[in-house]
Every structure is written in C-alpha cells, then in structure tokens.
C-alpha positions in Angstrom: -13.5 110.9 116.1 -14.9 108.2 117.0 -16.5 107.7 113.8 -12.3 108.5 112.1 -11.1 105.7 114.2 -14.1 103.3 113.3 -13.0 103.6 109.7 -9.2 104.0 110.6 -9.5 100.4 111.1 -11.0 99.0 107.5 -9.0 102.1 105.7 -5.6 99.8 107.4 -6.9 96.6 105.8 -7.3 98.4 102.8 -4.1 99.8 102.4 -1.8 96.9 103.2 -3.2 95.6 100.0 -1.5 98.8 98.1 2.3 97.6 98.3 4.1 100.1 97.1 3.4 102.5 99.9 2.2 100.7 102.8 5.2 99.4 104.6 8.4 101.4 103.8 11.4 102.1 105.9 12.0 105.4 107.5 14.6 107.4 106.9 13.1 110.8 108.2 9.5 112.8 108.2 7.5 115.9 107.5 4.0 116.9 108.4 1.2 117.6 105.9 -1.8 119.2 106.2 -5.4 119.0 104.4 -8.1 121.2 104.9 -11.9 122.1 103.2 -15.2 123.0 103.9 -17.8 120.9 103.9 -21.6 121.4 105.1 -21.5 117.9 107.0 -20.1 117.7 110.2 -19.2 113.4 109.9 -15.8 112.3 108.8 -15.2 112.9 105.0 -13.8 109.9 102.9 -13.6 112.0 100.3 -11.0 114.4 101.8 -9.0 111.4 102.8 -8.7 110.1 99.4 -7.8 113.8 98.6 -4.7 113.1 100.8 -3.4 109.3 99.8 -3.0 111.1 96.1 -1.4 114.2 97.6 0.8 111.7 99.4 1.4 109.6 96.5 2.1 112.5 94.3 5.0 113.7 96.6 6.4 109.8 97.1 6.3 109.3 93.1 8.1 112.7 92.8 10.2 111.7 95.7 11.0 108.5 93.8 12.1 110.5 90.7 14.4 112.5 92.7 15.8 109.1 94.1 16.6 107.3 90.7 20.1 106.6 89.1 19.7 106.2 85.0 20.0 102.8 83.5 20.4 103.6 79.5 19.9 101.3 76.8 19.9 102.1 73.5 16.5 101.3 72.0 17.8 98.2 69.3 19.5 96.6 72.8 16.2 96.9 74.1 15.0 92.8 74.6 11.9 93.5 76.9 11.8 94.1 80.7 12.8 90.8 82.0 16.4 91.6 80.2 17.0 94.7 82.7 15.3 93.6 86.0 17.2 89.6 85.4 20.4 91.5 85.2 19.5 93.8 88.0 18.8 90.8 90.6 22.5 88.7 89.1 24.0 91.7 90.5 22.8 91.5 94.1 19.4 94.0 93.8 16.4 93.0 95.1 13.7 94.4 92.0 10.2 93.9 93.9 8.0 96.9 91.9 7.7 98.6 88.5 6.3 101.6 88.0 5.1 102.5 84.2 3.8 104.9 82.3 0.8 104.6 79.3 3.6 105.6 76.8 6.5 102.7 77.8 3.8 100.1 78.1 2.7 100.8 75.1 6.4 100.9 73.1 8.4 98.3 75.0 5.2 95.8 75.5 6.0 96.1 78.9 3.1 93.7 79.7 -0.6 95.8 80.5 -2.8 95.2 77.9 -4.8 98.2 78.4 -4.1 101.8 78.1 -4.7 103.0 81.6 -6.2 106.2 82.7 -7.3 107.9 85.9 -11.1 107.2 86.9 -13.5 110.3 86.9 -16.8 108.7 87.6 -16.4 109.4 91.5 -16.8 105.1 91.7 -13.5 104.3 93.4 -12.4 105.0 96.6 -8.7 105.1 95.2 -8.1 106.1 91.6 -7.0 102.4 89.6 -3.0 103.2 89.7 -2.7 102.3 93.3 -3.9 98.9 92.2 -1.5 96.6 90.8 -2.0 96.1 86.8 0.5 92.7 86.2 2.7 90.7 87.4 6.5 89.7 86.0 8.3 86.8 87.9 12.0 86.5 86.9 14.3 84.1 88.8 11.5 83.3 91.1 10.9 86.7 92.3 7.9 88.3 91.6 7.5 91.8 90.4 4.6 94.1 91.2 3.5 96.3 88.4 1.7 99.9 88.9 0.4 102.2 86.0 2.2 105.8 87.4 -0.4 108.4 85.6 3.1 111.6 86.5 6.0 109.7 84.8 6.8 111.9 81.8 8.7 109.9 78.3 8.5 109.7 74.9 8.0 107.4 72.1 11.9 108.1 71.1 12.9 108.5 75.2 10.4 105.5 77.5 10.9 105.4 81.2 10.4 102.9 84.0 11.6 102.5 87.8 12.0 99.4 89.2 12.4 99.8 92.6 12.9 97.3 96.1 11.3 98.4 98.4 7.9 99.9 99.7 8.5 103.8 99.3 6.1 105.1 101.1 5.4 104.4 105.7 1.6 104.9 105.7 1.1 102.0 108.0 2.6 104.5 110.3 1.5 107.9 108.9 -2.1 106.5 109.6 -0.6 105.5 113.7 0.2 109.3 114.0 -2.9 111.1 111.5 -5.4 113.4 113.2 -8.7 113.9 111.9 -10.7 117.5 113.5 -13.4 119.1 112.4 -14.1 122.9 113.3 -17.8 123.4 113.1 -19.6 127.2 112.7 -22.9 128.0 111.3 -22.6 127.7 107.8 -19.6 125.7 106.7 -17.4 123.2 108.3 -13.9 122.7 108.0 -12.6 119.6 108.0 -8.6 119.3 108.8 -6.2 116.3 108.7 -2.6 116.3 109.6 -0.4 113.4 108.9 3.1 112.8 108.7 4.6 111.5 105.2 7.6 109.4 105.2 11.2 109.5 103.4 12.0 106.3 103.0 15.1 103.9 102.3 14.7 102.3 99.2 16.9 102.1 96.1 15.4 103.3 92.8 16.8 103.0 88.8 15.0 104.6 86.0 15.8 102.8 82.8 15.6 104.8 80.2 15.0 103.0 76.2 16.4 105.6 74.0 16.5 105.6 70.6 19.4 106.4 68.3 18.6 110.0 67.3 17.4 111.0 71.0 20.7 109.8 72.2 23.0 112.2 69.6 20.4 115.0 70.9 21.2 114.8 74.1 25.2 114.4 73.5 25.1 117.9 71.4 23.2 119.5 74.3 25.4 118.0 77.4 28.5 119.6 74.8 26.8 122.6 74.4 25.8 123.3 78.1 29.3 122.2 79.4 30.4 125.1 77.1 
C-alpha cells in the first residue's frame, strides 16, 4: 500500500523520539490485529493511533508484571534521586522513570503539572508518549514519563525505574501489514503487527506509610493462615 509506505517513514522518524518504546532488545513476539470499519479507502492515521495506544497498554502491563519491588517507608524517603543513586551505585543503569499523578504530587518527583490524556483529538498520540521532564544523577539522564495506568494511592505511591526500552517499534514497523477490504458501503481497515517482549530490568518503587505497611503485614499473615 503506497500511501502507508510513504506515511511509515514519517512515523519512524517520529517514534524515534519516544525512547521507551522504539528500540528494545527483543526476546519473543506475539501478533496483534486491529480492524475498523470506515467509509473511506485511504490510510487511517486514527486507526494507527489506536493501535499505538493498544501496544502501549500491553507493553506497560508487561512492565508491571516484570517489576521487582523496592519498598521504602515514607518517613525514610528523601526523593527519587535517592533511589536512582542507590540503583546506579549497585550497577543498575537507570534510564527511564514512569510515574502517576499521585506519585508526582505526593513525592515531588519534578513534574509541575497534573497530567491528563488529551481528548480533543488534536494530537496524534496522547501526551503520555512525550517525556515530561529529566532527572540527572551521576551524569546519567533519566527520562520521566507520566503513565495513566499506574494505580496507586496517597498512602502507597508507585513509580517505575527501567534500564532499557520496553518495546521495539523499530521492528514492528518493518513487519507491519496494513490492508483495506473494500465493500459497497463500508471498508474494513485492518492492521496486523508483531509486538515484542523485550529484555530489560525494572523496579517498582513503593513509598508506603506506616499504616499501609501494617495492613500489608496483617493481610499477609491472614492469607498464610
């Protein structure tokens, strides 16, 4: 499809700036299919935007599954640099940080705003694909991204620190298939694309207050019994 091939080059250039999703080290792959009925028979940027959001959600949820917990008592938490510096000193290459509005507000991570998903349709991808701020520690730049699907609370704040990209769109785009099945009234636009499980390490940092730690311990004891 020539129209999509022309578009793909611009897309590749754009996605290179989305550092957490572009060039991950591949372990394995699965296929993803997305389709939608449309009246027109030209390439749909809207459908591809929906595909990117789906890939984002799957990749972030995989990141959640892979994460190892670092639990810090709220009274002992200074700032995110404290955690990043310790990980770096232990040989962990901190490159990416994903945060929620809750953790940003309550832990003073560095974002000055409350981040929301745009609903006006004026941007190709939601703003959470864009780096919000950087943290520098021992000469290492840590890129910080708002993540809307992190679920935490004021008493149990979460942020994630990762050493490498969590997805490999550079290869997904090379192996994408975009097709249009034409019919009289509506045309079916279909995208088939591989998505990847990538090689990276990730820590979920939980900053927890005393009462929450007590509740977790009590629940653990009750569950064991």
